[in-house]
PATI-908900 format. One record per residue (C-alpha): residue in one letter; x, y, z. Coordinates in steps of 0.05 Angstrom, whole numbers, padded with zeros to 5 digits, always signed. Layout:
# residues N
aXYZ/...
This chain:
# residues 259
x+02972+02028+02567/x+02994+02079+02528/x+02959+02126+02483/x+02981+02089+02415/x+02975+02024+02450/x+02897+02046+02464/x+02878+02068+02391/x+02914+02002+02367/x+02860+01960+02412/x+02810+02006+02386/x+02824+01992+02313/x+02833+01914+02323/x+02767+01916+02357/x+02721+01976+02316/x+02697+01949+02246/x+02706+01991+02186/x+02635+01975+02162/x+02579+02016+02205/x+02530+01973+02250/x+02483+01936+02209/x+02417+01976+02234/x+02355+01994+02195/x+02383+02057+02184/x+02443+02018+02144/x+02401+01975+02099/x+02351+02034+02074/x+02412+02071+02051/x+02440+02007+02021/x+02373+02000+01980/x+02375+02079+01957/x+02447+02069+01951/x+02432+02012+01895/x+02373+02041+01871/x+02425+02111+01853/x+02464+02060+01822/x+02416+02033+01772/x+02391+02103+01751/x+02459+02140+01762/x+02488+02088+01711/x+02442+02092+01661/x+02439+02162+01664/x+02515+02168+01644/x+02521+02108+01594/x+02450+02125+01555/x+02426+02191+01571/x+02495+02220+01567/x+02507+02173+01516/x+02584+02150+01526/x+02569+02073+01529/x+02580+02020+01580/x+02654+02016+01576/x+02669+02087+01575/x+02617+02095+01638/x+02644+02037+01673/x+02729+02075+01666/x+02698+02135+01694/x+02661+02102+01753/x+02711+02050+01767/x+02765+02119+01777/x+02705+02141+01821/x+02710+02076+01854/x+02787+02077+01862/x+02791+02142+01899/x+02734+02126+01945/x+02767+02059+01965/x+02836+02092+01975/x+02810+02138+02024/x+02762+02084+02057/x+02825+02040+02067/x+02864+02100+02101/x+02811+02130+02145/x+02830+02098+02209/x+02757+02095+02232/x+02697+02077+02206/x+02670+02148+02165/x+02600+02149+02150/x+02609+02188+02088/x+02672+02156+02056/x+02635+02089+02073/x+02581+02106+02030/x+02604+02146+01973/x+02647+02084+01961/x+02583+02046+01964/x+02554+02080+01916/x+02611+02088+01872/x+02610+02000+01868/x+02537+02015+01850/x+02538+02054+01789/x+02610+02014+01771/x+02568+01951+01779/x+02509+01968+01736/x+02556+01994+01677/x+02602+01933+01677/x+02537+01883+01678/x+02505+01920+01616/x+02575+01921+01579/x+02581+01842+01604/x+02503+01827+01585/x+02493+01877+01528/x+02558+01893+01488/x+02598+01827+01506/x+02526+01788+01476/x+02540+01736+01539/x+02462+01754+01561/x+02439+01764+01635/x+02437+01688+01652/x+02510+01682+01622/x+02529+01741+01664/x+02504+01728+01723/x+02531+01650+01730/x+02603+01684+01716/x+02603+01734+01759/x+02566+01688+01818/x+02627+01643+01818/x+02676+01701+01821/x+02631+01721+01876/x+02646+01652+01909/x+02719+01656+01883/x+02732+01717+01928/x+02692+01697+01990/x+02727+01626+01984/x+02795+01669+01978/x+02781+01715+02036/x+02763+01660+02085/x+02821+01621+02061/x+02868+01675+02078/x+02834+01705+02143/x+02795+01647+02175/x+02738+01690+02164/x+02685+01732+02117/x+02649+01766+02184/x+02642+01843+02166/x+02643+01851+02244/x+02721+01840+02234/x+02738+01882+02172/x+02787+01928+02202/x+02856+01905+02169/x+02874+01932+02101/x+02878+01864+02072/x+02814+01859+02097/x+02781+01916+02069/x+02806+01903+02003/x+02775+01831+02001/x+02711+01866+02028/x+02715+01912+01977/x+02727+01863+01921/x+02671+01819+01939/x+02616+01875+01943/x+02634+01901+01873/x+02625+01828+01857/x+02558+01826+01899/x+02532+01896+01862/x+02550+01880+01795/x+02519+01805+01799/x+02454+01839+01833/x+02451+01885+01769/x+02455+01824+01725/x+02411+01785+01766/x+02354+01856+01770/x+02363+01854+01691/x+02349+01776+01676/x+02292+01769+01724/x+02252+01838+01697/x+02270+01829+01622/x+02286+01758+01600/x+02248+01729+01653/x+02195+01773+01639/x+02170+01780+01716/x+02166+01854+01699/x+02182+01909+01745/x+02139+01898+01787/x+02137+01825+01793/x+02215+01835+01803/x+02200+01887+01859/x+02154+01833+01892/x+02207+01772+01882/x+02263+01808+01910/x+02227+01842+01961/x+02192+01774+02002/x+02269+01735+01989/x+02296+01793+02035/x+02236+01782+02084/x+02254+01708+02082/x+02322+01729+02100/x+02295+01773+02158/x+02256+01716+02177/x+02311+01676+02179/x+02356+01722+02226/x+02301+01720+02278/x+02274+01655+02277/x+02334+01608+02262/x+02401+01604+02280/x+02431+01608+02211/x+02498+01629+02199/x+02486+01713+02215/x+02548+01724+02162/x+02518+01679+02108/x+02449+01722+02124/x+02481+01786+02116/x+02510+01771+02052/x+02449+01732+02025/x+02414+01808+02042/x+02469+01845+02016/x+02469+01813+01947/x+02395+01814+01948/x+02381+01890+01961/x+02420+01905+01891/x+02370+01874+01843/x+02322+01905+01879/x+02353+01965+01871/x+02366+01948+01803/x+02284+01934+01789/x+02263+01996+01827/x+02307+02042+01781/x+02289+02015+01723/x+02222+02016+01738/x+02231+02095+01753/x+02265+02114+01690/x+02231+02065+01633/x+02181+02090+01587/x+02120+02078+01606/x+02104+02028+01539/x+02157+01993+01581/x+02126+01974+01643/x+02159+02040+01681/x+02142+02111+01706/x+02178+02153+01655/x+02223+02195+01703/x+02279+02233+01694/x+02343+02198+01712/x+02375+02265+01731/x+02317+02280+01769/x+02318+02215+01806/x+02393+02219+01813/x+02385+02286+01853/x+02329+02257+01892/x+02362+02199+01917/x+02438+02231+01933/x+02393+02284+01972/x+02361+02234+02003/x+02426+02187+02021/x+02454+02255+02038/x+02409+02271+02095/x+02408+02197+02123/x+02486+02202+02130/x+02475+02270+02161/x+02413+02265+02207/x+02412+02182+02226/x+02450+02161+02278/x+02517+02124+02255/x+02567+02082+02301/x+02620+02026+02271/x+02612+01955+02280/x+02649+01914+02336/x+02674+01853+02334/x+02653+01784+02374/x+02707+01795+02418/x+02699+01873+02429/x+02695+01882+02509/
């Protein structure tokens, strides 16, 4: 076997998504919380508005996802930078749709849920699988990141809808989405439900959890929040995520047919 063949064989079996272990989900929840606070910091605290902020974060996302797709292997720093970019875009884009366009949280969530299902359906029709352990080619990564973008934006709308319109509040929202994630975890350990379905369910649910945690941290006391500075909160979360990337073990997920 030549060296080139060996590299290609490795790339065909190594996913560009990190292994789905506890550290993955810890960083994911921190990243979604950062997306909520960071998105609000730019659009609200800096006064740039939802549309301009979305354009800025979209540009950052496009740069990050270009590096991610061009990388020859799973690189935690690039991967999580791209995830954070999707969460910030998701925050400002959902707020723009829900508030500036006037379709409301219910309308925005319904539209984004349909877009998410459509993305997964096209991905499955095109490649025959939506398993993240098989995200190793530019085409599969393209579908993966489009689906991630829809899921992050949907999660923002769901979190805001639950905490605000549904009257559950921030603490109630955290409890609700925490319980739903616990249910997904129970299904993982004690049932034979599709692991791919459970991954996407958990991935989507971590976003509204992060949204309500972020809102709880930065909203004023009279609104039920802690009134923390968005800038301080964003900085703390960035340091935490960077520390997790630097000091926690990371490796690429492996496809099911890997030797």
